[in-house]
C-alpha positions as CSV (number, residue, x, y, z in Angstrom):
1,Y,-221.0,67.7,3.1
2,R,-221.6,67.9,6.9
3,M,-219.2,65.4,7.3
4,A,-215.8,67.5,5.3
5,A,-217.7,70.5,7.0
6,E,-216.8,69.1,10.3
7,C,-213.4,67.4,9.5
8,A,-212.8,71.0,8.4
9,R,-213.9,72.6,11.8
10,N,-212.2,70.1,13.6
11,A,-209.0,70.6,12.1
12,L,-209.5,74.5,12.4
13,T,-209.9,73.9,15.9
14,Q,-207.2,71.7,17.2
15,K,-204.8,74.2,14.9
16,T,-206.1,77.2,16.9
17,K,-205.6,74.5,20.4
18,D,-202.0,74.3,18.8
19,N,-201.5,77.6,18.3
20,K,-202.9,79.0,21.8
21,E,-200.7,75.7,23.6
22,N,-197.4,77.0,21.7
23,P,-197.5,80.7,20.9
């Protein structure tokens, strides 16, 4: 569960970062 949550959070953060980098 913890690993899955961390993976999901990491993916979400990366997605947000990508969005911020390329608006």
